[in-house]
C-alpha positions as CSV (number, residue, x, y, z in Angstrom):
1,M,0.0,-0.1,0.0
2,E,1.1,3.5,-0.8
3,H,2.7,5.6,2.5
4,G,-0.8,7.6,3.3
5,A,-3.0,6.0,1.0
6,A,-6.8,5.0,2.5
7,P,-7.2,1.1,4.0
8,A,-9.2,-0.3,0.8
9,A,-12.3,-1.0,3.4
10,L,-12.0,2.2,5.4
11,P,-14.1,4.7,2.7
12,Y,-16.8,2.5,2.9
13,Y,-17.0,2.3,6.7
14,V,-16.9,6.2,7.3
15,A,-19.7,6.0,4.3
16,F,-21.6,3.6,6.3
17,S,-21.2,5.7,9.6
18,Q,-22.2,8.6,8.0
19,L,-25.5,7.0,6.3
20,L,-26.3,5.7,9.7
21,G,-25.4,9.6,12.0
22,L,-27.8,11.3,8.4
23,T,-30.4,8.7,9.9
24,V,-30.5,9.1,13.4
25,V,-30.3,12.9,12.8
26,A,-33.5,12.4,10.1
27,M,-35.4,9.9,12.4
28,T,-35.3,12.1,15.6
29,G,-36.6,15.4,13.9
30,A,-39.3,12.8,12.5
31,W,-39.8,11.8,16.2
32,L,-40.7,15.6,17.0
33,G,-42.4,16.7,14.0
34,L,-45.1,13.4,14.0
35,Y,-45.3,12.6,17.5
36,R,-44.1,16.5,19.6
37,G,-45.6,18.7,17.4
38,G,-42.7,19.8,15.7
39,I,-39.9,22.9,17.2
40,A,-40.5,26.3,18.3
41,W,-39.0,28.6,20.3
42,E,-41.4,30.5,22.3
43,S,-43.8,28.4,23.1
44,S,-44.3,24.6,24.3
45,L,-42.4,23.1,21.8
46,Q,-38.7,24.2,23.3
47,F,-38.4,21.9,25.1
48,N,-38.1,19.1,21.5
49,V,-35.3,22.0,20.2
50,H,-33.2,20.3,23.3
51,P,-33.0,16.9,21.8
52,L,-32.3,17.8,18.0
53,C,-29.3,20.1,19.5
54,M,-28.6,17.3,21.3
55,V,-28.3,14.3,18.8
56,I,-27.1,16.8,16.1
57,G,-23.9,17.9,18.2
58,L,-22.9,15.9,20.7
59,I,-23.6,12.9,18.8
60,F,-23.5,13.5,15.0
61,L,-21.3,16.4,14.7
62,Q,-19.0,15.0,17.7
63,G,-18.8,11.7,16.1
64,D,-17.7,13.3,12.7
65,A,-15.1,15.2,14.9
66,L,-13.1,12.3,15.9
67,L,-13.1,10.5,12.2
68,V,-11.2,13.7,10.9
69,Y,-8.0,11.7,11.4
70,R,-9.2,9.3,9.7
71,V,-10.8,10.5,6.9
72,F,-8.5,13.3,6.2
73,R,-5.0,11.0,5.9
74,K,-2.8,13.1,3.5
75,E,-4.0,16.4,4.4
76,A,-1.6,18.5,6.0
77,K,-1.8,17.4,10.0
78,R,-2.3,22.1,10.7
79,T,-5.5,21.8,8.8
80,T,-6.8,18.5,10.5
81,K,-6.2,20.3,13.7
82,I,-8.5,22.6,13.2
83,L,-10.7,21.0,11.3
84,H,-11.0,18.9,14.3
85,G,-11.0,21.6,16.9
86,L,-13.5,23.6,14.2
87,L,-16.4,20.6,14.5
88,H,-15.7,20.6,18.0
89,V,-17.0,24.5,18.5
90,V,-20.1,24.2,16.6
91,A,-21.1,20.7,18.0
92,F,-20.7,22.4,21.3
93,I,-22.5,25.6,20.8
94,I,-25.4,24.0,19.2
95,A,-25.3,21.6,22.3
96,L,-25.3,24.9,24.4
97,V,-28.2,26.1,22.6
98,G,-30.2,22.3,23.1
99,L,-28.9,23.1,27.1
100,V,-30.0,26.3,27.5
101,A,-33.6,25.7,25.8
102,V,-34.6,23.1,28.3
103,F,-33.5,24.7,31.3
104,D,-35.5,28.2,29.6
105,F,-38.9,26.3,29.4
106,H,-38.6,24.3,32.9
107,K,-37.8,27.2,33.9
108,K,-41.1,28.8,32.2
109,K,-43.3,25.6,33.2
110,G,-41.8,25.6,37.1
111,Y,-40.6,22.3,36.5
112,A,-37.8,21.3,38.1
113,D,-33.7,21.0,37.3
114,L,-31.5,18.5,37.1
115,Y,-32.9,15.6,39.8
116,S,-32.9,13.3,36.8
117,L,-29.9,10.3,36.0
118,H,-30.7,11.4,32.2
119,S,-29.8,15.1,33.5
120,W,-27.0,14.4,35.6
121,C,-24.8,12.8,32.6
122,G,-26.2,15.3,30.8
123,I,-24.4,18.0,32.8
124,L,-21.3,15.7,33.3
125,V,-20.9,14.9,29.5
126,F,-21.4,18.8,28.6
127,V,-18.7,19.7,31.9
128,L,-16.4,16.9,30.1
129,Y,-16.7,18.4,26.4
130,F,-15.7,21.6,27.0
131,V,-12.4,20.6,29.9
132,Q,-11.6,18.4,26.3
133,W,-11.6,20.8,24.3
134,L,-9.8,23.7,26.0
135,M,-7.1,20.7,26.8
136,G,-6.8,19.6,23.2
137,L,-7.0,23.4,22.7
138,S,-4.0,24.1,24.6
139,F,-2.1,21.5,23.8
140,F,-2.3,20.9,19.8
141,L,-3.6,24.1,18.9
142,F,-1.6,27.0,20.3
143,P,2.8,27.0,20.3
144,G,4.0,26.6,23.5
145,A,3.4,23.0,24.5
146,S,6.5,21.0,24.2
147,F,6.8,17.7,22.1
148,S,6.9,15.9,25.4
149,M,4.4,17.1,26.8
150,R,2.5,16.8,23.6
151,S,2.7,13.1,23.7
152,R,2.4,12.8,26.7
153,Y,-1.1,14.1,26.8
154,R,-2.3,12.5,23.7
155,P,-3.2,9.3,24.8
156,Q,-5.7,10.9,27.3
157,H,-6.8,13.1,24.7
158,I,-8.0,9.9,22.4
159,F,-9.3,8.3,25.2
160,F,-11.1,10.5,26.7
161,G,-12.2,11.9,23.8
162,A,-13.6,8.2,22.3
163,A,-15.0,8.4,26.4
164,I,-17.3,11.4,26.4
165,F,-18.9,10.3,22.8
166,L,-19.8,6.9,24.5
167,L,-21.1,9.0,27.4
168,S,-23.1,11.3,24.7
169,V,-24.8,8.3,22.9
170,G,-25.8,6.6,26.8
171,T,-27.3,10.3,28.0
172,A,-28.8,10.2,25.0
173,L,-30.7,6.8,25.0
174,L,-31.1,8.1,28.5
175,G,-33.2,10.7,27.9
176,L,-34.9,8.8,25.1
177,K,-35.9,6.6,27.3
178,E,-37.1,9.3,30.0
179,A,-39.0,11.2,27.6
180,L,-41.5,7.9,26.6
181,L,-42.0,6.9,29.8
182,F,-43.1,10.6,30.7
183,K,-45.9,10.7,28.1
184,L,-46.6,7.4,27.1
185,G,-46.3,5.6,31.1
186,T,-48.1,2.3,30.6
187,K,-48.6,2.3,27.1
188,Y,-45.2,1.9,26.1
189,S,-45.6,-1.7,26.7
190,T,-48.5,-1.6,24.1
191,F,-46.4,-0.8,21.4
192,E,-47.7,2.1,20.4
193,P,-46.2,3.6,17.1
194,E,-44.0,6.4,19.1
195,G,-42.8,3.7,21.3
196,V,-41.4,1.8,18.3
197,L,-40.3,4.1,16.2
198,A,-37.9,5.7,19.1
199,N,-37.1,2.3,20.1
200,V,-35.4,2.2,16.3
201,L,-33.9,5.6,16.7
202,G,-32.5,3.9,19.7
203,L,-30.9,1.5,18.3
204,L,-29.5,3.6,15.4
205,L,-27.6,5.8,17.8
206,V,-25.5,2.8,19.4
207,S,-24.8,1.4,15.8
208,F,-23.8,5.2,15.1
209,G,-21.6,4.9,18.2
210,V,-20.5,1.2,17.1
211,A,-19.4,2.1,14.0
212,V,-16.8,5.5,14.7
213,L,-15.6,3.6,17.9
214,Y,-14.8,0.7,15.2
215,I,-13.4,3.3,12.5
216,L,-11.1,4.5,15.9
217,A,-10.0,1.0,16.6
218,Q,-8.5,-0.2,13.8
219,A,-4.8,0.4,13.8
220,D,-4.4,0.3,10.6
221,W,-6.7,2.7,9.9
222,K,-5.1,5.9,12.1
223,R,-3.5,8.6,9.7
224,P,0.4,8.1,9.1
225,S,2.7,10.5,10.0
226,Q,4.2,12.1,7.2
227,A,8.2,12.1,6.6
228,E,8.5,16.0,7.6
229,E,5.7,15.8,10.2
230,Q,8.2,13.4,12.3
231,A,11.2,15.5,10.9
232,L,9.7,18.7,12.2
233,S,8.6,16.8,15.9
234,M,12.1,15.6,16.4
235,D,13.8,18.9,15.4
236,F,11.5,21.2,17.9
237,K,12.2,18.1,20.1
238,T,15.8,18.6,20.0
239,L,15.9,22.6,20.4
240,T,13.4,22.8,23.2
241,E,14.5,19.8,25.3
242,G,17.9,19.2,24.7
243,D,17.4,15.6,23.3
244,S,18.9,14.1,20.2
245,P,16.6,12.2,17.3
246,S,16.4,8.9,17.6
247,P,14.7,6.3,14.6
248,Q,11.3,5.4,15.5
C-alpha cells in the first residue's frame, strides 16, 4: 500500500457511519415532528429543541470530529487539527443551544431541574466535553506546549474523546427512554407507534456509536505520520529539550 493511502475498506465504513448518523438526525426530526408537535422556541414546543440539538451536536458532529484524522489522511496536519477543533466548536455551540432550551422551558413551566439520571449524565458530558476541548486547544493548537508534553497527553486526549462520545450516546438513550415514559406511561408496553419508532431511533444511535468507535479502534486506519512531520517533531524536541533525535 502506498504510504498515506487510505485502506481499501475505510471509505466504505466511513460512508456507512455517515449514513447512520444522517439517518439518526432525520429520524429524530421525524419523531419530534410526527409525535411531539415539531419545534419552536417561543412556545411549549421549545423543549423539542433540546433533543434535536443534542443529537446533532453531541452525537453526529462529535462523532464526525473524531473521524477527521481517519478521513483526511493526506492533508497537512495543522489543517486537519483546525478542522477537528472547529467541528467540536460547532458541536459545542449547538449543544449549548439545546441546553439553554431545556432550562428555559423548565423555568417557564415551573419544572424542577437536574433531578433525573439523564440530566446528571448530561451535565457531566457537557462539562467534560468543554474541558476536553480546552485541553486539546491548549496542547495541540496553541504554541507553547512542548513536544514531550503533547506526546504524554495525546493518549489521554484520545481516550477521553472516545469516552465522552460513548457517554453522549448513553445519555441520549436515557433521555429518549425518559421522554417516552413521561408521555406514554403504561402505553409504552402496548407497542405504541411512537414507542416503536423511538426504539428504532435508539438502536440507530447505538449503531452509529459502534460504527465510529470501530473505525477509531482500527490501528491500520490511523492517519500515518508524514516524513516531514516526523522530522519537524524531532527537530522541535531537540531544540526545546536538548534531546537527540533517534529513529522510531
